[in-house]
C-alpha positions as CSV (number, residue, x, y, z in Angstrom):
1,X,6.8,21.1,-14.3
2,X,6.4,18.7,-17.0
3,X,8.8,15.6,-17.4
4,X,10.1,15.6,-13.6
5,X,8.5,13.4,-11.0
6,X,8.5,14.6,-7.8
7,X,9.8,11.9,-5.0
8,X,6.8,10.6,-3.1
9,X,7.0,12.1,0.5
10,X,7.5,9.9,3.3
11,X,4.5,9.1,5.2
12,X,4.0,7.3,8.4
13,X,1.7,4.4,9.7
14,X,1.0,2.8,13.3
15,X,3.6,-0.1,12.9
16,X,2.7,-1.3,16.4
17,X,-1.1,-1.8,15.4
18,X,-0.8,-1.9,11.6
19,X,0.8,-4.1,8.8
20,X,1.2,-3.0,5.5
21,X,-1.1,-5.0,3.0
22,X,-2.1,-5.5,-0.5
23,X,-5.7,-6.7,-0.8
24,X,-6.3,-8.4,-4.0
25,X,-9.8,-9.4,-5.4
26,X,-10.0,-13.1,-6.9
27,X,-12.7,-12.0,-9.1
28,X,-11.6,-9.2,-11.1
29,X,-7.8,-8.7,-10.1
30,X,-8.3,-5.5,-8.5
31,X,-5.5,-4.7,-5.9
32,X,-5.5,-1.9,-3.2
33,X,-2.8,-1.4,-0.7
34,X,-3.5,0.0,2.7
35,X,-2.7,-1.1,6.2
36,X,-4.7,-3.9,8.3
37,X,-5.3,-3.3,11.9
38,X,-3.8,-6.2,13.5
39,X,-6.5,-6.7,16.2
40,X,-9.4,-6.2,14.5
41,X,-8.6,-7.2,10.8
42,X,-10.0,-3.7,9.7
43,X,-8.2,-2.4,6.7
44,X,-7.6,1.2,5.8
45,X,-7.2,1.7,1.7
46,X,-4.6,4.2,0.8
47,X,-4.5,3.9,-3.0
48,X,-5.1,1.6,-5.7
49,X,-2.7,-0.6,-7.3
50,X,-2.7,-0.8,-11.0
51,X,0.8,-1.9,-11.7
52,X,4.3,-2.9,-10.4
53,X,5.1,0.9,-10.4
54,X,2.1,1.6,-8.1
55,X,3.2,-0.8,-5.7
56,X,7.0,0.2,-5.6
57,X,5.4,3.9,-5.0
58,X,3.5,2.9,-2.0
59,X,6.6,1.1,-0.7
60,X,8.7,4.6,-0.9
61,X,5.8,6.4,0.4
62,X,6.0,4.6,3.6
63,X,9.7,3.2,3.4
64,X,8.5,-0.2,3.4
65,X,10.6,-3.6,1.9
66,X,7.8,-6.0,2.0
67,X,4.1,-5.9,1.8
68,X,1.8,-9.1,2.4
69,X,-0.8,-9.7,0.0
70,X,-4.5,-10.7,1.5
71,X,-7.4,-12.1,-0.3
């Protein structure tokens, strides 16, 4: 229960129509990870990124090696 972290469950996304991104605010530095529709540019937000561990957790959840930053 305590002290043992569960591995994030592998999730999927539509790799044909979406790309993984981290949207960064130039005003306050807030970062949100999610998936951007390639055709419309619409962002589907998945989680708030507060530090490097959050970004790593996002990558592990979806089996990603690289995530593009957008502003």
